[in-house]
N, C-alpha and C positions, 0 to 999 in steps of 0.2 A: 378279718378285713387288712389286707396288707397295705403298709403305708410305705413312704419314701424314708428312711432313717435318715438322719442329719439334714432333713429341709424343714426349716419353722415354719413354710405355708402348707406342706401336707404331712406333716408329722405331727398332727394334733387332733384328737379326736373327743367326743364326748360319750361318756357311758349313761345311759337312761335306765338304772334300775325301777324305776316308778313305771315304766312304759311297757312293761313285759307281758301286761293282762294274765291270759293263762299259760303263757309259753315259760319254760323253764331256763332261758336266757333272758340276758339284759341287750336291747337294740343298741347299736353304736351308729354315731352320725360325725360326718367330718364335712367341713365345708371347705370347698374347692376353688381357690380365685381365679377367674376367668379374663385375662387382658381383652382391651378392646381393640387388639389388633384387628385391622381386615387382612385376612390371608384368600386371595383371590386363587381360583384354579379353574381349569378349564377341560371339559370333556365334549367328545363328539355324539351327537344324538339325533334323532329323527322324530320330529314331533308327531303326535298320536293324530291320526284322520288327516294329514297334511296331505299335500301334492307329493311331497318329497316321499313319504311312505309309499304310497300308490306306484310310483317311478322304482323306487326299492323292490316292491315285490315284484313289477313286471321285469325287471332286469334279472331277478333272480330266477324268475321262472324262464324267459329268454337261455338266460345261461344253461338251465338245466336240459332246456330241451335240444341245445347245441353239444351236448357231451355224447360220444357215441360209448354206447355201453354193448354193442354186439359181439366185440371179442374179449369178454371178462374170462380168460382161461387159466391165468396164474397170478399171484400175489402182486407182481410188478404193474400187471394191466389193471387190476384193481388198485393199486396206490396210485396209478397215472389218473384214473377216473377221479378218485377222491380229491387229489390234488387240483384237479379242471374244477371241480365242486368250490373246492374252498376258495381259489383265486376268483371266480365267479361270484360268491358271496362278496369276498373285499372288495373286489371292484364296484358292486353296486353299492356296497357301504361306502366306500371313498368319494363316489360319484353325488351322492344324495344326502350322505350327513351333513350336519351343519356343525360348527364350532359354537359352544355355548360357553359365556363367562359364568361362572359360580362365585357369588359374594355372599356377604352377610345378610344381603336383603332379598336374595334369591328365594323363590318358593320351593318347598320341601318336596 
C-alpha cells in the first residue's frame, strides 16, 4: 500500500493481523475521506437506440459511399481516403451527438 507521506488524512492505515486467515500476510485498510463537492463535467454522447443513433449510422454510411476509392495507387491517395473517412465520422458525430451533463446524481 502506497500512502501520501505527510498527509494526516491519507497517511494512516490499520494492520489487521487477525484477518489473515490462511494467508501469510496481514491485510491493511485505510479510510479515505471524500468531500461532498459537486464536480460537474460534460461529455458528448449518442443515446442507445435513439433517432440520433440511427441518423449517425446513416450519415456514416452516406459518407463512406461518397468516398472515391478507385485511384488508390500510392500512400498519399490512401491518406486522402482515410482523411475523408475520418472527416465523415467526425461530422456525423458533431451533427448527432448531444452534450450530457454528468453530476453526482447521474446514472452510471
